[in-house]
C-alpha positions as a printed NumPy array, in Angstrom:
array([[ -0.958,  -6.569,   7.759],
       [ -1.04 , -10.293,   7.232],
       [ -3.977, -11.94 ,   5.423],
       [ -5.903,  -8.673,   5.229],
       [ -7.375,  -9.262,   8.702],
       [ -9.765,  -6.623,   9.981],
       [ -9.482,  -4.915,  13.339],
       [-12.689,  -4.682,  15.401],
       [-12.396,  -2.382,  18.423],
       [-16.049,  -2.597,  19.514],
       [-16.382,  -4.281,  22.907],
       [-19.143,  -6.776,  23.661],
       [-22.146,  -5.989,  25.881],
       [-20.574,  -7.456,  29.019],
       [-17.382,  -5.441,  28.603],
       [-19.443,  -2.371,  27.782],
       [-21.264,  -2.55 ,  31.128],
       [-18.007,  -3.028,  33.045],
       [-16.264,  -0.153,  31.262],
       [-19.245,   2.166,  31.672],
       [-18.948,   1.871,  35.465],
       [-15.293,   2.891,  35.264],
       [-15.84 ,   5.996,  33.148],
       [-17.185,   8.173,  35.973],
       [-13.68 ,   8.735,  37.339],
       [-11.986,   9.307,  33.974],
       [-11.202,  12.663,  32.353],
       [-13.216,  13.426,  29.219],
       [-11.805,  14.174,  25.763],
       [-14.454,  15.812,  23.579],
       [-14.006,  14.91 ,  19.926],
       [-14.648,  17.295,  17.035],
       [-16.19 ,  16.22 ,  13.712],
       [-12.87 ,  15.18 ,  12.202],
       [-11.866,  13.171,  15.27 ],
       [-15.276,  11.472,  15.415],
       [-14.785,  10.314,  11.811],
       [-11.343,   8.937,  12.706],
       [-12.762,   7.189,  15.771],
       [-15.493,   5.481,  13.74 ],
       [-13.064,   4.251,  11.086],
       [-10.692,   2.943,  13.763],
       [-13.516,   1.203,  15.656],
       [-14.994,  -0.548,  12.615],
       [-11.734,  -1.688,  11.026],
       [-11.716,   0.702,   8.067],
       [ -8.312,   1.878,   9.323],
       [ -6.989,  -1.666,   9.903],
       [ -4.35 ,  -2.501,  11.087],
       [ -4.534,   0.508,  13.445],
       [ -5.913,  -0.327,  16.902],
       [ -6.115,   3.219,  18.172],
       [ -4.786,   6.702,  17.661],
       [ -1.109,   6.601,  16.728],
       [  1.718,   6.721,  19.229],
       [  4.696,   8.968,  18.543],
       [  6.899,   6.199,  17.139],
       [  4.296,   5.382,  14.47 ],
       [  3.559,   9.065,  13.857],
       [  7.225,   9.876,  13.2  ],
       [  7.637,   6.788,  11.013],
       [  4.585,   7.722,   8.929],
       [  5.868,  11.266,   8.399],
       [  9.385,  10.122,   7.483],
       [  8.778,   6.966,   5.424],
       [  5.007,   6.357,   5.117],
       [  5.28 ,   3.191,   7.18 ],
       [  4.137,   2.121,  10.628],
       [  6.764,   0.864,  13.063],
       [  5.76 ,  -2.679,  12.029],
       [  6.664,  -1.887,   8.425],
       [  3.057,  -1.784,   7.193],
       [  2.387,   0.859,   4.558],
       [  0.521,   3.837,   6.038],
       [  0.705,   7.344,   4.55 ],
       [ -1.175,   9.755,   6.866],
       [ -1.029,  10.312,  10.643],
       [ -4.206,   9.287,  12.472],
       [ -3.654,  11.138,  15.727],
       [ -5.802,  12.63 ,  18.468],
       [ -4.961,  16.276,  19.083],
       [ -5.845,  17.89 ,  22.413],
       [ -5.405,  21.404,  23.828],
       [ -2.34 ,  22.257,  25.915],
       [ -4.329,  22.774,  29.125],
       [ -5.764,  19.245,  28.905],
       [ -2.363,  17.762,  28.091],
       [ -1.053,  19.219,  31.343],
       [ -3.651,  17.355,  33.428],
       [ -3.231,  13.819,  32.05 ],
       [ -0.307,  11.414,  31.855],
       [  0.72 ,   8.187,  30.173],
       [ -0.782,   5.079,  31.735],
       [ -4.033,   6.906,  32.376],
       [ -7.356,   6.228,  30.641],
       [ -9.724,   8.876,  29.266],
       [-13.24 ,   8.748,  27.884],
       [-13.894,   9.818,  24.308],
       [-17.181,  11.681,  23.841],
       [-18.967,  13.614,  21.127],
       [-19.781,  17.334,  21.668],
       [-23.137,  16.407,  23.262],
       [-21.395,  14.194,  25.814],
       [-22.394,  10.871,  24.222],
       [-19.886,   8.219,  25.291],
       [-18.01 ,   6.695,  22.357],
       [-15.227,   4.784,  24.066],
       [-12.175,   4.681,  26.285],
       [ -8.592,   5.381,  25.292],
       [ -5.586,   4.092,  27.197],
       [ -2.939,   6.803,  26.923],
       [  0.433,   5.375,  25.922],
       [  2.013,   8.572,  24.59 ],
       [  1.734,  12.362,  24.89 ],
       [  3.84 ,  14.701,  22.782],
       [  3.834,  18.24 ,  21.344],
       [  2.931,  18.564,  17.673],
       [  5.641,  19.719,  15.263],
       [  3.159,  21.553,  13.041],
       [  5.634,  22.658,  10.39 ],
       [  7.166,  19.195,  10.003],
       [  3.757,  17.531,   9.682],
       [  2.447,  20.114,   7.224],
       [  5.459,  19.763,   4.94 ],
       [  5.536,  15.957,   5.149],
       [  1.82 ,  15.331,   4.605],
       [  0.753,  18.322,   2.47 ],
       [  4.084,  19.48 ,   1.018],
       [  3.144,  23.086,   1.804],
       [  2.851,  25.616,   4.626],
       [  0.127,  27.535,   2.798],
       [ -2.626,  28.092,   5.357],
       [ -5.284,  28.326,   2.655],
       [ -4.879,  24.545,   2.312],
       [ -7.602,  22.937,   4.511],
       [ -5.183,  20.44 ,   6.068],
       [ -2.566,  23.049,   6.885],
       [ -5.252,  25.399,   8.19 ],
       [ -6.453,  22.665,  10.559],
       [ -2.949,  22.15 ,  11.944],
       [ -2.252,  25.843,  12.525],
       [ -5.672,  27.197,  13.469],
       [ -7.922,  24.378,  14.713],
       [ -5.762,  21.565,  16.087],
       [ -4.713,  21.249,  19.7  ],
       [ -1.005,  21.598,  20.44 ],
       [ -0.452,  18.05 ,  21.709],
       [ -1.162,  14.534,  20.485],
       [ -2.156,  11.59 ,  22.663],
       [ -1.757,   8.069,  21.358],
       [ -2.938,   4.655,  22.466],
       [ -5.367,   1.82 ,  21.88 ],
       [ -9.089,   2.45 ,  22.139],
       [-11.997,   0.361,  23.358],
       [-15.039,   1.424,  21.358],
       [-18.269,   1.261,  23.329],
       [-20.623,   3.005,  20.887],
       [-20.398,   4.164,  17.305],
       [-21.229,   7.788,  16.478],
       [-24.945,   8.427,  16.072],
       [-26.187,   8.802,  12.488],
       [-29.844,   9.592,  11.875],
       [-29.663,   9.237,   8.096],
       [-28.944,   6.551,   5.475],
       [-28.508,   3.879,   8.151],
       [-29.084,   1.042,   5.689],
       [-25.933,   1.932,   3.734],
       [-23.582,   2.525,   6.682],
       [-21.974,  -0.916,   6.854],
       [-18.617,  -1.827,   8.357],
       [-15.955,  -3.552,   6.225],
       [-16.84 ,  -6.888,   7.855],
       [-20.513,  -6.369,   7.006],
       [-19.688,  -5.409,   3.42 ],
       [-17.52 ,  -8.521,   3.057],
       [-20.465, -10.599,   4.267],
       [-22.684,  -8.964,   1.654],
       [-20.164,  -9.946,  -1.046],
       [-20.126, -13.487,   0.323],
       [-23.92 , -13.778,   0.262],
       [-24.032, -12.419,  -3.288],
       [-21.329, -14.846,  -4.37 ],
       [-19.063, -12.071,  -5.641],
       [-15.409, -12.999,  -6.178],
       [-14.086,  -9.95 ,  -8.015],
       [-14.867,  -6.398,  -6.949],
       [-13.666,  -3.024,  -8.189],
       [-14.057,  -0.024,  -5.906],
       [-14.736,   3.644,  -6.524],
       [-14.395,   6.325,  -3.854],
       [-15.538,   9.891,  -4.376],
       [-16.371,  12.937,  -2.294],
       [-18.431,  14.606,  -5.047],
       [-21.537,  13.483,  -6.951],
       [-20.587,  11.055,  -9.731],
       [-20.57 ,  12.738, -13.141],
       [-21.058,  10.997, -16.48 ],
       [-17.366,  10.338, -17.34 ],
       [-16.854,   8.752, -13.912],
       [-19.957,   6.627, -14.389],
       [-18.619,   5.401, -17.728],
       [-15.206,   4.787, -16.157],
       [-16.721,   2.52 , -13.512],
       [-18.77 ,   0.637, -16.127],
       [-15.635,   0.043, -18.211],
       [-13.656,  -1.059, -15.155],
       [-16.361,  -3.578, -14.271],
       [-16.356,  -4.967, -17.813],
       [-12.587,  -5.19 , -18.154],
       [-12.091,  -6.757, -14.729],
       [-15.241,  -8.891, -15.055],
       [-16.101,  -7.647, -11.582],
       [-18.892,  -6.138,  -9.534],
       [-18.716,  -2.621,  -8.129],
       [-18.348,  -1.208,  -4.616],
       [-19.292,   2.483,  -4.493],
       [-17.825,   4.23 ,  -1.453],
       [-19.056,   7.83 ,  -1.456],
       [-17.593,   9.948,   1.32 ],
       [-20.034,  11.014,   4.011],
       [-17.652,  12.589,   6.5  ],
       [-15.745,  15.887,   6.592],
       [-14.974,  17.049,   3.058],
       [-13.498,  20.169,   1.471],
       [-15.018,  23.586,   2.246],
       [-17.32 ,  24.533,  -0.631],
       [-18.306,  20.951,  -1.497],
       [-21.955,  20.063,  -1.977],
       [-23.749,  19.471,   1.307],
       [-24.008,  15.953,   2.696],
       [-27.664,  15.287,   1.833],
       [-27.337,  16.566,  -1.739],
       [-24.36 ,  14.278,  -2.33 ],
       [-26.143,  11.27 ,  -0.861],
       [-29.251,  11.765,  -3.007],
       [-27.076,  12.122,  -6.11 ],
       [-25.25 ,   8.861,  -5.345],
       [-28.526,   7.002,  -4.949],
       [-29.93 ,   8.39 ,  -8.209],
       [-26.792,   7.54 , -10.206],
       [-26.516,   4.071,  -8.66 ],
       [-29.929,   3.205, -10.106],
       [-28.385,   3.407, -13.606],
       [-25.992,   0.498, -13.007],
       [-27.107,  -2.985, -14.073],
       [-29.299,  -4.683, -11.443],
       [-27.441,  -6.554,  -8.689],
       [-24.086,  -5.364, -10.007],
       [-23.088,  -2.902,  -7.279],
       [-23.097,  -2.224,  -3.542],
       [-23.439,   1.359,  -2.311],
       [-21.9  ,   2.026,   1.098],
       [-21.045,   5.286,   2.837],
       [-17.521,   6.066,   4.034],
       [-17.528,   8.479,   7.015],
       [-13.967,   9.686,   6.517],
       [-12.514,  13.112,   7.268],
       [-10.701,  14.1  ,   4.09 ],
       [ -7.18 ,  15.514,   4.54 ],
       [ -6.681,  16.755,   0.964],
       [ -3.214,  15.214,   1.125],
       [ -2.674,  14.437,  -2.566],
       [ -0.664,  11.246,  -3.266],
       [ -0.569,  10.289,   0.413],
       [ -4.348,  10.417,   0.597],
       [ -4.64 ,   8.358,  -2.587],
       [ -2.583,   5.619,  -0.895],
       [ -4.801,   5.801,   2.194],
       [ -7.895,   5.337,   0.013],
       [ -6.248,   2.314,  -1.585],
       [ -5.688,   0.773,   1.86 ],
       [ -9.294,   1.539,   2.848],
       [-10.597,  -0.041,  -0.361],
       [ -8.513,  -3.149,   0.345],
       [ -9.992,  -3.381,   3.839],
       [-13.495,  -3.503,   2.383]])
């Protein structure tokens, strides 16, 4: 991705009204929690340079060499899985609506690809295991649909969040915050668990050594089974953040669905941090 440009898939108000009239005749794809997280990160540019759910050529390239077809580094498939019965009723060139489980309209996807999932290949490539006790492998075998659809999306609405709205900024908004604060050097820290004392000290040392300010990106999406609940984690982040020097940090939530994909996921987090 040249010049670290951010993708923005949210349509303007005029386009939104036009597209809304067209949705009545489109088939619906109901997104689960993981897919809603992916949709939000695609729409807001967190997953730049992706402009939609991956097509098969990018999917295969990511599995085989951790690169998109363009050559950009990308370690984990961002694909939209659907059940077999739905796959049999839609075709490439068609458009579908993307909705949350309550029917709230999120956007439109133009289908450019439909293909059956090779579950074993993906599990071994991404997670290096077929052990179904691994959350990512379990999703593929027991929760995922049997087909992927790929194509660009037009985001009409972001998922509804009733909590912590003031710290749910897009990468573009966070960059503007940095600009207003006059920050030139920023170190980032992503975590899915409450920050403990050694991690706090690690971030303080990183700020001192790099002579930089801090971006805290706690994960507010789908995490590992058994993790602390969402609200507990958020309150912990806010309490710990108060111990940093004044005006030295920005706290912003990252609504990502964790894959637990080891080194591949670490690379994805690096790309996400760069996009902020």
